[in-house]
N, CA, C and O atoms as CSV, one atom per row, in Angstrom:
chain,resi,resn,atom,element,x,y,z
A,1,TYR,N,N,-18.445,-17.005,4.706
A,1,TYR,CA,C,-17.548,-17.396,3.654
A,1,TYR,C,C,-16.161,-17.562,4.214
A,1,TYR,O,O,-15.867,-17.092,5.313
A,2,THR,N,N,-15.312,-18.223,3.474
A,2,THR,CA,C,-13.932,-18.420,3.914
A,2,THR,C,C,-12.987,-17.768,2.912
A,2,THR,O,O,-13.272,-17.683,1.717
A,3,LEU,N,N,-11.865,-17.314,3.434
A,3,LEU,CA,C,-10.833,-16.718,2.598
A,3,LEU,C,C,-9.637,-17.644,2.561
A,3,LEU,O,O,-9.293,-18.254,3.574
A,4,PRO,N,N,-9.002,-17.759,1.420
A,4,PRO,CA,C,-7.802,-18.592,1.360
A,4,PRO,C,C,-6.646,-17.938,2.114
A,4,PRO,O,O,-6.380,-16.748,1.948
A,5,ILE,N,N,-5.974,-18.713,2.928
A,5,ILE,CA,C,-4.819,-18.212,3.666
A,5,ILE,C,C,-3.646,-18.063,2.699
A,5,ILE,O,O,-3.346,-18.973,1.927
A,6,GLY,N,N,-2.986,-16.901,2.751
A,6,GLY,CA,C,-1.811,-16.682,1.908
A,6,GLY,C,C,-2.114,-16.255,0.496
A,6,GLY,O,O,-1.220,-16.269,-0.349
A,7,LYS,N,N,-3.367,-15.867,0.201
A,7,LYS,CA,C,-3.728,-15.441,-1.145
A,7,LYS,C,C,-4.333,-14.039,-1.080
A,7,LYS,O,O,-5.410,-13.844,-0.516
A,8,ALA,N,N,-3.630,-13.069,-1.662
A,8,ALA,CA,C,-4.105,-11.694,-1.703
A,8,ALA,C,C,-5.216,-11.548,-2.738
A,8,ALA,O,O,-5.376,-12.390,-3.622
A,9,ALA,N,N,-5.974,-10.469,-2.613
A,9,ALA,CA,C,-7.039,-10.170,-3.571
A,9,ALA,C,C,-6.657,-8.926,-4.367
A,9,ALA,O,O,-6.290,-7.902,-3.790
A,10,LEU,N,N,-6.743,-9.017,-5.682
A,10,LEU,CA,C,-6.522,-7.864,-6.553
A,10,LEU,C,C,-7.882,-7.197,-6.733
A,10,LEU,O,O,-8.716,-7.683,-7.496
A,11,LEU,N,N,-8.108,-6.081,-6.030
A,11,LEU,CA,C,-9.426,-5.452,-5.991
A,11,LEU,C,C,-9.678,-4.509,-7.157
A,11,LEU,O,O,-10.810,-4.387,-7.625
A,12,GLU,N,N,-8.639,-3.849,-7.625
A,12,GLU,CA,C,-8.713,-2.936,-8.774
A,12,GLU,C,C,-7.508,-3.214,-9.651
A,12,GLU,O,O,-6.467,-3.667,-9.177
A,13,GLU,N,N,-7.664,-2.935,-10.943
A,13,GLU,CA,C,-6.543,-3.124,-11.861
A,13,GLU,C,C,-6.226,-1.844,-12.604
A,13,GLU,O,O,-7.123,-1.103,-13.008
A,14,GLY,N,N,-4.948,-1.595,-12.777
A,14,GLY,CA,C,-4.488,-0.434,-13.509
A,14,GLY,C,C,-2.997,-0.548,-13.749
A,14,GLY,O,O,-2.363,-1.509,-13.314
A,15,ASP,N,N,-2.436,0.433,-14.443
A,15,ASP,CA,C,-1.014,0.352,-14.759
A,15,ASP,C,C,-0.211,1.542,-14.249
A,15,ASP,O,O,0.991,1.618,-14.505
A,16,ALA,N,N,-0.841,2.475,-13.533
A,16,ALA,CA,C,-0.132,3.657,-13.042
A,16,ALA,C,C,0.736,3.338,-11.837
A,16,ALA,O,O,1.861,3.829,-11.741
A,17,LEU,N,N,0.237,2.529,-10.923
A,17,LEU,CA,C,0.998,2.132,-9.752
A,17,LEU,C,C,0.299,0.984,-9.050
A,17,LEU,O,O,-0.859,0.672,-9.328
A,18,THR,N,N,1.030,0.361,-8.135
A,18,THR,CA,C,0.506,-0.701,-7.291
A,18,THR,C,C,0.326,-0.144,-5.893
A,18,THR,O,O,1.254,0.428,-5.322
A,19,ILE,N,N,-0.865,-0.311,-5.341
A,19,ILE,CA,C,-1.125,0.063,-3.955
A,19,ILE,C,C,-1.335,-1.227,-3.182
A,19,ILE,O,O,-2.233,-2.009,-3.493
A,20,ILE,N,N,-0.505,-1.443,-2.175
A,20,ILE,CA,C,-0.571,-2.639,-1.347
A,20,ILE,C,C,-1.073,-2.223,0.030
A,20,ILE,O,O,-0.525,-1.305,0.641
A,21,ALA,N,N,-2.111,-2.895,0.520
A,21,ALA,CA,C,-2.691,-2.522,1.805
A,21,ALA,C,C,-3.329,-3.737,2.464
A,21,ALA,O,O,-3.486,-4.794,1.852
A,22,TYR,N,N,-3.689,-3.555,3.721
A,22,TYR,CA,C,-4.473,-4.562,4.441
A,22,TYR,C,C,-5.266,-3.835,5.512
A,22,TYR,O,O,-4.916,-2.720,5.901
A,23,GLY,N,N,-6.316,-4.452,5.982
A,23,GLY,CA,C,-7.137,-3.847,7.025
A,23,GLY,C,C,-7.826,-2.579,6.548
A,23,GLY,O,O,-8.269,-2.495,5.403
A,24,GLN,N,N,-7.912,-1.591,7.437
A,24,GLN,CA,C,-8.586,-0.327,7.127
A,24,GLN,C,C,-7.963,0.397,5.943
A,24,GLN,O,O,-8.662,1.101,5.215
A,25,ALA,N,N,-6.666,0.236,5.742
A,25,ALA,CA,C,-5.976,0.920,4.648
A,25,ALA,C,C,-6.509,0.502,3.276
A,25,ALA,O,O,-6.414,1.271,2.319
A,26,VAL,N,N,-7.063,-0.696,3.172
A,26,VAL,CA,C,-7.666,-1.133,1.904
A,26,VAL,C,C,-8.822,-0.213,1.548
A,26,VAL,O,O,-8.961,0.189,0.393
A,27,HIS,N,N,-9.642,0.121,2.515
A,27,HIS,CA,C,-10.790,1.000,2.279
A,27,HIS,C,C,-10.332,2.406,1.901
A,27,HIS,O,O,-10.946,3.054,1.054
A,28,TRP,N,N,-9.247,2.879,2.532
A,28,TRP,CA,C,-8.702,4.185,2.176
A,28,TRP,C,C,-8.226,4.206,0.724
A,28,TRP,O,O,-8.458,5.175,0.002
A,29,ALA,N,N,-7.560,3.135,0.304
A,29,ALA,CA,C,-7.060,3.050,-1.075
A,29,ALA,C,C,-8.223,3.030,-2.072
A,29,ALA,O,O,-8.180,3.708,-3.098
A,30,LEU,N,N,-9.248,2.256,-1.765
A,30,LEU,CA,C,-10.413,2.200,-2.650
A,30,LEU,C,C,-11.109,3.560,-2.740
A,30,LEU,O,O,-11.592,3.933,-3.809
A,31,GLU,N,N,-11.167,4.302,-1.635
A,31,GLU,CA,C,-11.747,5.643,-1.651
A,31,GLU,C,C,-10.965,6.562,-2.573
A,31,GLU,O,O,-11.560,7.362,-3.294
A,32,GLN,N,N,-9.648,6.461,-2.561
A,32,GLN,CA,C,-8.820,7.310,-3.415
A,32,GLN,C,C,-9.090,7.038,-4.891
A,32,GLN,O,O,-9.194,7.970,-5.688
A,33,VAL,N,N,-9.203,5.782,-5.248
A,33,VAL,CA,C,-9.475,5.431,-6.645
A,33,VAL,C,C,-10.882,5.885,-7.037
A,33,VAL,O,O,-11.110,6.311,-8.169
A,34,GLU,N,N,-11.815,5.793,-6.104
A,34,GLU,CA,C,-13.187,6.238,-6.369
A,34,GLU,C,C,-13.243,7.753,-6.560
A,34,GLU,O,O,-13.966,8.245,-7.426
A,35,GLU,N,N,-12.484,8.487,-5.754
A,35,GLU,CA,C,-12.468,9.949,-5.835
A,35,GLU,C,C,-11.697,10.455,-7.045
A,35,GLU,O,O,-12.036,11.502,-7.596
A,36,ASN,N,N,-10.674,9.735,-7.462
A,36,ASN,CA,C,-9.823,10.150,-8.571
A,36,ASN,C,C,-10.008,9.160,-9.717
A,36,ASN,O,O,-9.277,8.175,-9.827
A,37,LYS,N,N,-10.983,9.430,-10.557
A,37,LYS,CA,C,-11.333,8.504,-11.647
A,37,LYS,C,C,-10.214,8.313,-12.662
A,37,LYS,O,O,-10.206,7.320,-13.390
A,38,THR,N,N,-9.266,9.253,-12.721
A,38,THR,CA,C,-8.179,9.119,-13.694
A,38,THR,C,C,-7.075,8.200,-13.182
A,38,THR,O,O,-6.210,7.780,-13.951
A,39,LEU,N,N,-7.100,7.887,-11.894
A,39,LEU,CA,C,-6.080,7.017,-11.310
A,39,LEU,C,C,-6.391,5.566,-11.631
A,39,LEU,O,O,-7.417,5.031,-11.212
A,40,LYS,N,N,-5.513,4.949,-12.363
A,40,LYS,CA,C,-5.657,3.532,-12.712
A,40,LYS,C,C,-4.554,2.763,-11.994
A,40,LYS,O,O,-3.402,2.740,-12.429
A,41,ALA,N,N,-4.933,2.140,-10.892
A,41,ALA,CA,C,-3.950,1.474,-10.046
A,41,ALA,C,C,-4.379,0.059,-9.710
A,41,ALA,O,O,-5.568,-0.233,-9.580
A,42,ASP,N,N,-3.393,-0.812,-9.571
A,42,ASP,CA,C,-3.641,-2.118,-8.968
A,42,ASP,C,C,-3.788,-1.889,-7.474
A,42,ASP,O,O,-2.917,-1.275,-6.858
A,43,ILE,N,N,-4.860,-2.365,-6.889
A,43,ILE,CA,C,-5.010,-2.324,-5.437
A,43,ILE,C,C,-5.013,-3.757,-4.941
A,43,ILE,O,O,-5.883,-4.555,-5.290
A,44,ILE,N,N,-4.028,-4.063,-4.124
A,44,ILE,CA,C,-3.878,-5.409,-3.575
A,44,ILE,C,C,-4.265,-5.395,-2.106
A,44,ILE,O,O,-3.672,-4.672,-1.305
A,45,ASP,N,N,-5.263,-6.199,-1.758
A,45,ASP,CA,C,-5.630,-6.431,-0.363
A,45,ASP,C,C,-4.888,-7.694,0.059
A,45,ASP,O,O,-5.203,-8.792,-0.401
A,46,LEU,N,N,-3.906,-7.532,0.933
A,46,LEU,CA,C,-3.075,-8.672,1.321
A,46,LEU,C,C,-3.878,-9.771,2.020
A,46,LEU,O,O,-3.562,-10.950,1.859
A,47,ARG,N,N,-4.874,-9.425,2.766
A,47,ARG,CA,C,-5.744,-10.323,3.530
A,47,ARG,C,C,-4.999,-11.107,4.602
A,47,ARG,O,O,-5.478,-11.174,5.734
A,48,THR,N,N,-3.867,-11.695,4.301
A,48,THR,CA,C,-3.034,-12.338,5.328
A,48,THR,C,C,-1.604,-11.834,5.159
A,48,THR,O,O,-1.146,-11.569,4.048
A,49,LEU,N,N,-0.912,-11.708,6.289
A,49,LEU,CA,C,0.467,-11.227,6.257
A,49,LEU,C,C,1.473,-12.367,6.334
A,49,LEU,O,O,2.576,-12.272,5.797
A,50,VAL,N,N,1.085,-13.442,7.003
A,50,VAL,CA,C,1.921,-14.637,7.098
A,50,VAL,C,C,1.013,-15.836,6.904
A,50,VAL,O,O,0.199,-16.127,7.781
A,51,PRO,N,N,1.121,-16.535,5.802
A,51,PRO,CA,C,2.067,-16.305,4.706
A,51,PRO,C,C,1.659,-15.111,3.846
A,51,PRO,O,O,0.477,-14.790,3.723
A,52,LEU,N,N,2.647,-14.470,3.263
A,52,LEU,CA,C,2.458,-13.317,2.394
A,52,LEU,C,C,2.397,-13.787,0.942
A,52,LEU,O,O,3.196,-14.621,0.516
A,53,ASP,N,N,1.451,-13.250,0.197
A,53,ASP,CA,C,1.304,-13.608,-1.211
A,53,ASP,C,C,2.296,-12.803,-2.050
A,53,ASP,O,O,1.934,-11.811,-2.682
A,54,GLU,N,N,3.539,-13.244,-2.044
A,54,GLU,CA,C,4.596,-12.542,-2.768
A,54,GLU,C,C,4.370,-12.568,-4.276
A,54,GLU,O,O,4.706,-11.605,-4.965
A,55,GLU,N,N,3.816,-13.636,-4.789
A,55,GLU,CA,C,3.606,-13.759,-6.238
A,55,GLU,C,C,2.686,-12.659,-6.770
A,55,GLU,O,O,2.985,-12.055,-7.800
A,56,THR,N,N,1.578,-12.392,-6.087
A,56,THR,CA,C,0.665,-11.338,-6.524
A,56,THR,C,C,1.353,-9.983,-6.481
A,56,THR,O,O,1.197,-9.175,-7.396
A,57,ILE,N,N,2.114,-9.732,-5.419
A,57,ILE,CA,C,2.837,-8.463,-5.291
A,57,ILE,C,C,3.846,-8.307,-6.423
A,57,ILE,O,O,3.878,-7.271,-7.088
A,58,ILE,N,N,4.655,-9.311,-6.640
A,58,ILE,CA,C,5.701,-9.253,-7.665
A,58,ILE,C,C,5.114,-9.069,-9.058
A,58,ILE,O,O,5.624,-8.266,-9.838
A,59,ASN,N,N,4.064,-9.791,-9.379
A,59,ASN,CA,C,3.438,-9.649,-10.699
A,59,ASN,C,C,2.922,-8.232,-10.925
A,59,ASN,O,O,3.067,-7.679,-12.016
A,60,SER,N,N,2.325,-7.650,-9.898
A,60,SER,CA,C,1.812,-6.288,-10.025
A,60,SER,C,C,2.941,-5.275,-10.162
A,60,SER,O,O,2.861,-4.361,-10.983
A,61,VAL,N,N,3.985,-5.431,-9.368
A,61,VAL,CA,C,5.131,-4.510,-9.439
A,61,VAL,C,C,5.764,-4.566,-10.821
A,61,VAL,O,O,6.122,-3.526,-11.374
A,62,LYS,N,N,5.907,-5.736,-11.379
A,62,LYS,CA,C,6.478,-5.867,-12.720
A,62,LYS,C,C,5.614,-5.153,-13.759
A,62,LYS,O,O,6.130,-4.641,-14.753
A,63,LYS,N,N,4.313,-5.121,-13.530
A,63,LYS,CA,C,3.394,-4.471,-14.463
A,63,LYS,C,C,3.416,-2.950,-14.323
A,63,LYS,O,O,3.437,-2.245,-15.331
A,64,THR,N,N,3.412,-2.429,-13.093
A,64,THR,CA,C,3.250,-0.986,-12.892
A,64,THR,C,C,4.559,-0.228,-12.700
A,64,THR,O,O,4.671,0.913,-13.147
A,65,GLY,N,N,5.542,-0.825,-12.052
A,65,GLY,CA,C,6.829,-0.175,-11.827
A,65,GLY,C,C,6.861,0.822,-10.678
A,65,GLY,O,O,7.920,1.363,-10.361
A,66,LYS,N,N,5.716,1.074,-10.049
A,66,LYS,CA,C,5.643,2.008,-8.925
A,66,LYS,C,C,4.782,1.388,-7.832
A,66,LYS,O,O,3.762,0.759,-8.111
A,67,VAL,N,N,5.211,1.576,-6.567
A,67,VAL,CA,C,4.538,0.900,-5.457
A,67,VAL,C,C,4.314,1.847,-4.289
A,67,VAL,O,O,5.205,2.597,-3.891
A,68,LEU,N,N,3.098,1.795,-3.748
A,68,LEU,CA,C,2.758,2.480,-2.504
A,68,LEU,C,C,2.214,1.437,-1.546
A,68,LEU,O,O,1.251,0.736,-1.858
A,69,ILE,N,N,2.835,1.338,-0.378
A,69,ILE,CA,C,2.377,0.421,0.661
A,69,ILE,C,C,1.732,1.269,1.746
A,69,ILE,O,O,2.380,2.139,2.329
A,70,ILE,N,N,0.457,1.018,2.017
A,70,ILE,CA,C,-0.281,1.789,3.022
A,70,ILE,C,C,-0.616,0.878,4.194
A,70,ILE,O,O,-1.120,-0.230,4.011
A,71,THR,N,N,-0.328,1.361,5.408
A,71,THR,CA,C,-0.640,0.605,6.611
A,71,THR,C,C,-1.004,1.549,7.745
A,71,THR,O,O,-0.550,2.693,7.782
A,72,GLU,N,N,-1.815,1.071,8.662
A,72,GLU,CA,C,-2.134,1.832,9.872
A,72,GLU,C,C,-0.978,1.765,10.871
A,72,GLU,O,O,-0.906,2.579,11.792
A,73,ASP,N,N,-0.096,0.820,10.695
A,73,ASP,CA,C,1.025,0.602,11.603
A,73,ASP,C,C,2.031,1.747,11.478
A,73,ASP,O,O,2.041,2.455,10.471
A,74,VAL,N,N,2.873,1.932,12.490
A,74,VAL,CA,C,3.958,2.906,12.388
A,74,VAL,C,C,5.017,2.359,11.433
A,74,VAL,O,O,5.099,1.151,11.212
A,75,GLU,N,N,5.822,3.253,10.871
A,75,GLU,CA,C,6.769,2.858,9.834
A,75,GLU,C,C,7.907,1.986,10.351
A,75,GLU,O,O,8.265,1.000,9.707
A,76,ILE,N,N,8.479,2.329,11.498
A,76,ILE,CA,C,9.625,1.602,12.030
A,76,ILE,C,C,9.195,0.215,12.503
A,76,ILE,O,O,8.329,0.090,13.369
A,77,GLY,N,N,9.795,-0.810,11.941
A,77,GLY,CA,C,9.498,-2.179,12.342
A,77,GLY,C,C,8.189,-2.729,11.811
A,77,GLY,O,O,7.671,-3.709,12.347
A,78,SER,N,N,7.647,-2.123,10.774
A,78,SER,CA,C,6.344,-2.556,10.263
A,78,SER,C,C,6.482,-3.592,9.151
A,78,SER,O,O,7.563,-3.796,8.600
A,79,ILE,N,N,5.373,-4.236,8.839
A,79,ILE,CA,C,5.335,-5.182,7.721
A,79,ILE,C,C,5.586,-4.435,6.411
A,79,ILE,O,O,6.073,-5.025,5.447
A,80,ALA,N,N,5.256,-3.140,6.371
A,80,ALA,CA,C,5.519,-2.345,5.167
A,80,ALA,C,C,7.011,-2.314,4.849
A,80,ALA,O,O,7.402,-2.329,3.682
A,81,SER,N,N,7.831,-2.270,5.879
A,81,SER,CA,C,9.285,-2.282,5.665
A,81,SER,C,C,9.741,-3.605,5.075
A,81,SER,O,O,10.595,-3.631,4.188
A,82,ASP,N,N,9.178,-4.701,5.560
A,82,ASP,CA,C,9.548,-6.019,5.038
A,82,ASP,C,C,9.071,-6.205,3.598
A,82,ASP,O,O,9.785,-6.777,2.774
A,83,ILE,N,N,7.878,-5.729,3.301
A,83,ILE,CA,C,7.368,-5.838,1.928
A,83,ILE,C,C,8.220,-4.987,0.996
A,83,ILE,O,O,8.551,-5.412,-0.110
A,84,SER,N,N,8.575,-3.784,1.443
A,84,SER,CA,C,9.431,-2.912,0.641
A,84,SER,C,C,10.779,-3.568,0.370
A,84,SER,O,O,11.277,-3.529,-0.755
A,85,ALA,N,N,11.362,-4.165,1.388
A,85,ALA,CA,C,12.652,-4.848,1.209
A,85,ALA,C,C,12.525,-6.003,0.219
A,85,ALA,O,O,13.391,-6.184,-0.637
A,86,MET,N,N,11.453,-6.782,0.330
A,86,MET,CA,C,11.245,-7.907,-0.580
A,86,MET,C,C,11.116,-7.412,-2.028
A,86,MET,O,O,11.669,-8.016,-2.947
A,87,ILE,N,N,10.385,-6.317,-2.220
A,87,ILE,CA,C,10.219,-5.764,-3.568
A,87,ILE,C,C,11.562,-5.283,-4.112
A,87,ILE,O,O,11.887,-5.543,-5.270
A,88,HIS,N,N,12.341,-4.589,-3.294
A,88,HIS,CA,C,13.649,-4.121,-3.753
A,88,HIS,C,C,14.584,-5.283,-4.087
A,88,HIS,O,O,15.353,-5.210,-5.046
A,89,GLU,N,N,14.517,-6.343,-3.304
A,89,GLU,CA,C,15.387,-7.497,-3.544
A,89,GLU,C,C,14.978,-8.287,-4.777
A,89,GLU,O,O,15.837,-8.810,-5.488
A,90,ARG,N,N,13.678,-8.382,-5.041
A,90,ARG,CA,C,13.214,-9.280,-6.107
A,90,ARG,C,C,12.724,-8.570,-7.358
A,90,ARG,O,O,12.553,-9.215,-8.393
A,91,CYS,N,N,12.492,-7.264,-7.299
A,91,CYS,CA,C,11.918,-6.548,-8.448
A,91,CYS,C,C,12.646,-5.250,-8.772
A,91,CYS,O,O,12.104,-4.414,-9.495
A,92,PHE,N,N,13.839,-5.060,-8.265
A,92,PHE,CA,C,14.526,-3.781,-8.406
A,92,PHE,C,C,14.585,-3.309,-9.858
A,92,PHE,O,O,14.359,-2.131,-10.137
A,93,GLU,N,N,14.880,-4.206,-10.765
A,93,GLU,CA,C,15.040,-3.810,-12.167
A,93,GLU,C,C,13.733,-3.388,-12.831
A,93,GLU,O,O,13.755,-2.822,-13.924
A,94,TYR,N,N,12.599,-3.653,-12.192
A,94,TYR,CA,C,11.288,-3.272,-12.735
A,94,TYR,C,C,10.788,-1.946,-12.165
A,94,TYR,O,O,9.799,-1.405,-12.658
A,95,LEU,N,N,11.448,-1.415,-11.140
A,95,LEU,CA,C,10.969,-0.208,-10.466
A,95,LEU,C,C,11.314,1.047,-11.263
A,95,LEU,O,O,12.436,1.208,-11.743
A,96,ASP,N,N,10.323,1.934,-11.392
A,96,ASP,CA,C,10.514,3.234,-12.026
A,96,ASP,C,C,10.586,4.350,-10.987
A,96,ASP,O,O,10.809,5.510,-11.333
A,97,ALA,N,N,10.399,4.003,-9.725
A,97,ALA,CA,C,10.443,4.962,-8.620
A,97,ALA,C,C,10.739,4.181,-7.340
A,97,ALA,O,O,10.532,2.969,-7.287
A,98,PRO,N,N,11.223,4.875,-6.315
A,98,PRO,CA,C,11.425,4.182,-5.041
A,98,PRO,C,C,10.094,3.687,-4.475
A,98,PRO,O,O,9.059,4.322,-4.680
A,99,VAL,N,N,10.115,2.583,-3.782
A,99,VAL,CA,C,8.916,2.087,-3.111
A,99,VAL,C,C,8.594,3.051,-1.979
A,99,VAL,O,O,9.465,3.390,-1.178
A,100,LYS,N,N,7.332,3.493,-1.914
A,100,LYS,CA,C,6.903,4.422,-0.867
A,100,LYS,C,C,6.108,3.664,0.188
A,100,LYS,O,O,5.239,2.853,-0.133
A,101,ARG,N,N,6.418,3.940,1.448
A,101,ARG,CA,C,5.649,3.406,2.570
A,101,ARG,C,C,4.876,4.558,3.187
A,101,ARG,O,O,5.466,5.574,3.554
A,102,LEU,N,N,3.587,4.412,3.303
A,102,LEU,CA,C,2.748,5.425,3.931
A,102,LEU,C,C,2.165,4.813,5.194
A,102,LEU,O,O,1.253,3.988,5.138
A,103,CYS,N,N,2.700,5.224,6.323
A,103,CYS,CA,C,2.375,4.615,7.608
A,103,CYS,C,C,1.940,5.691,8.594
A,103,CYS,O,O,2.006,6.886,8.306
A,104,SER,N,N,1.499,5.245,9.750
A,104,SER,CA,C,1.188,6.178,10.831
A,104,SER,C,C,2.486,6.782,11.352
A,104,SER,O,O,3.573,6.259,11.110
A,105,LEU,N,N,2.352,7.890,12.069
A,105,LEU,CA,C,3.525,8.566,12.606
A,105,LEU,C,C,4.234,7.683,13.623
A,105,LEU,O,O,3.596,6.883,14.307
A,106,ASN,N,N,5.540,7.823,13.722
A,106,ASN,CA,C,6.338,7.025,14.648
A,106,ASN,C,C,6.242,7.587,16.069
A,106,ASN,O,O,7.227,8.043,16.650
A,107,THR,N,N,5.046,7.537,16.594
A,107,THR,CA,C,4.770,7.995,17.954
A,107,THR,C,C,3.798,7.029,18.607
A,107,THR,O,O,3.306,6.096,17.973
A,108,ALA,N,N,3.531,7.265,19.874
A,108,ALA,CA,C,2.498,6.482,20.549
A,108,ALA,C,C,1.140,6.824,19.937
A,108,ALA,O,O,0.934,7.936,19.452
A,109,VAL,N,N,0.229,5.873,19.961
A,109,VAL,CA,C,-1.101,6.084,19.392
A,109,VAL,C,C,-1.879,7.044,20.292
A,109,VAL,O,O,-2.068,6.765,21.476
A,110,PRO,N,N,-2.333,8.176,19.736
A,110,PRO,CA,C,-3.110,9.116,20.542
A,110,PRO,C,C,-4.555,8.643,20.694
A,110,PRO,O,O,-5.060,7.882,19.868
A,111,PHE,N,N,-5.205,9.098,21.747
A,111,PHE,CA,C,-6.584,8.681,21.990
A,111,PHE,C,C,-7.599,9.780,21.713
A,111,PHE,O,O,-8.797,9.502,21.681
A,112,ALA,N,N,-7.162,11.004,21.514
A,112,ALA,CA,C,-8.060,12.079,21.128
A,112,ALA,C,C,-8.313,11.990,19.634
A,112,ALA,O,O,-7.374,11.795,18.863
A,113,LYS,N,N,-9.556,12.127,19.212
A,113,LYS,CA,C,-9.941,11.971,17.805
A,113,LYS,C,C,-9.130,12.896,16.893
A,113,LYS,O,O,-8.665,12.463,15.838
A,114,GLU,N,N,-8.956,14.151,17.282
A,114,GLU,CA,C,-8.233,15.113,16.455
A,114,GLU,C,C,-6.769,14.707,16.278
A,114,GLU,O,O,-6.199,14.853,15.197
A,115,LEU,N,N,-6.174,14.198,17.351
A,115,LEU,CA,C,-4.782,13.755,17.265
A,115,LEU,C,C,-4.658,12.462,16.465
A,115,LEU,O,O,-3.697,12.283,15.717
A,116,GLU,N,N,-5.618,11.570,16.620
A,116,GLU,CA,C,-5.591,10.314,15.870
A,116,GLU,C,C,-5.699,10.574,14.378
A,116,GLU,O,O,-5.051,9.892,13.584
A,117,ASP,N,N,-6.514,11.557,13.982
A,117,ASP,CA,C,-6.648,11.890,12.559
A,117,ASP,C,C,-5.313,12.322,11.967
A,117,ASP,O,O,-5.024,12.018,10.810
A,118,GLY,N,N,-4.500,13.023,12.742
A,118,GLY,CA,C,-3.172,13.419,12.274
A,118,GLY,C,C,-2.156,12.294,12.337
A,118,GLY,O,O,-1.180,12.293,11.587
A,119,PHE,N,N,-2.378,11.340,13.224
A,119,PHE,CA,C,-1.482,10.202,13.405
A,119,PHE,C,C,-1.591,9.212,12.249
A,119,PHE,O,O,-0.579,8.743,11.727
A,120,LEU,N,N,-2.825,8.897,11.853
A,120,LEU,CA,C,-3.061,7.923,10.777
A,120,LEU,C,C,-2.680,8.512,9.422
A,120,LEU,O,O,-2.746,9.728,9.245
A,121,PRO,N,N,-2.284,7.681,8.470
A,121,PRO,CA,C,-1.816,8.185,7.170
A,121,PRO,C,C,-2.921,8.557,6.183
A,121,PRO,O,O,-2.617,9.034,5.090
A,122,LYS,N,N,-4.179,8.357,6.529
A,122,LYS,CA,C,-5.273,8.556,5.572
A,122,LYS,C,C,-5.234,9.937,4.909
A,122,LYS,O,O,-5.452,10.040,3.702
A,123,GLY,N,N,-4.966,10.973,5.657
A,123,GLY,CA,C,-4.955,12.322,5.110
A,123,GLY,C,C,-3.781,12.619,4.191
A,123,GLY,O,O,-3.762,13.654,3.524
A,124,ARG,N,N,-2.801,11.724,4.147
A,124,ARG,CA,C,-1.618,11.933,3.306
A,124,ARG,C,C,-1.606,11.060,2.045
A,124,ARG,O,O,-0.645,11.102,1.277
A,125,ILE,N,N,-2.653,10.280,1.830
A,125,ILE,CA,C,-2.655,9.329,0.713
A,125,ILE,C,C,-2.666,10.035,-0.630
A,125,ILE,O,O,-1.871,9.703,-1.509
A,126,SER,N,N,-3.547,10.994,-0.800
A,126,SER,CA,C,-3.700,11.651,-2.100
A,126,SER,C,C,-2.404,12.301,-2.565
A,126,SER,O,O,-1.991,12.113,-3.709
A,127,GLU,N,N,-1.757,13.070,-1.680
A,127,GLU,CA,C,-0.515,13.740,-2.078
A,127,GLU,C,C,0.610,12.743,-2.331
A,127,GLU,O,O,1.462,12.980,-3.187
A,128,THR,N,N,0.625,11.634,-1.600
A,128,THR,CA,C,1.660,10.617,-1.803
A,128,THR,C,C,1.459,9.913,-3.140
A,128,THR,O,O,2.428,9.639,-3.847
A,129,ILE,N,N,0.217,9.619,-3.491
A,129,ILE,CA,C,-0.070,9.005,-4.791
A,129,ILE,C,C,0.350,9.935,-5.913
A,129,ILE,O,O,0.991,9.507,-6.873
A,130,GLU,N,N,-0.010,11.212,-5.795
A,130,GLU,CA,C,0.355,12.179,-6.840
A,130,GLU,C,C,1.864,12.284,-7.001
A,130,GLU,O,O,2.379,12.331,-8.118
A,131,GLU,N,N,2.567,12.321,-5.875
A,131,GLU,CA,C,4.029,12.391,-5.910
A,131,GLU,C,C,4.628,11.164,-6.597
A,131,GLU,O,O,5.559,11.285,-7.393
A,132,LEU,N,N,4.093,9.992,-6.288
A,132,LEU,CA,C,4.626,8.757,-6.851
A,132,LEU,C,C,4.294,8.612,-8.336
A,132,LEU,O,O,5.146,8.202,-9.124
A,133,VAL,N,N,3.074,8.942,-8.717
A,133,VAL,CA,C,2.679,8.844,-10.135
A,133,VAL,C,C,3.503,9.792,-10.987
A,133,VAL,O,O,3.857,9.462,-12.119
A,134,ASN,N,N,3.816,10.977,-10.448
A,134,ASN,CA,C,4.569,11.975,-11.207
A,134,ASN,C,C,6.079,11.881,-11.039
A,134,ASN,O,O,6.805,12.759,-11.505
A,135,TYR,N,N,6.561,10.833,-10.383
A,135,TYR,CA,C,7.997,10.683,-10.142
A,135,TYR,C,C,8.764,10.624,-11.450
A,135,TYR,O,O,9.988,10.499,-11.442
């Protein structure tokens, strides 16, 4: 099958918050919604980063007012920073909380499994969602 370039997929719909992800982070977000049945969130799979589907992101942010961007990338210099900036510039008046970026630690990628588990943001998703929903 083929995917449209520049068109994100809205995988789940809800009004509590918007979760924006791509790659492996999409699966982590879907696991969180599956584990927490009370969480009603828009989950956006970006699918492509350039071009970025800004329209889907903006529409969701206007609906939910809260945003979590999850990426495997480190926070400094990541696409999550650019998406956060775009949301603040174009949707500031719709935000009910600061945009949260959940990224890997700002260190070199470790090669030991135990260290990699601490490096990736997967283990911090649940607490970050709870913090953002209760903001």
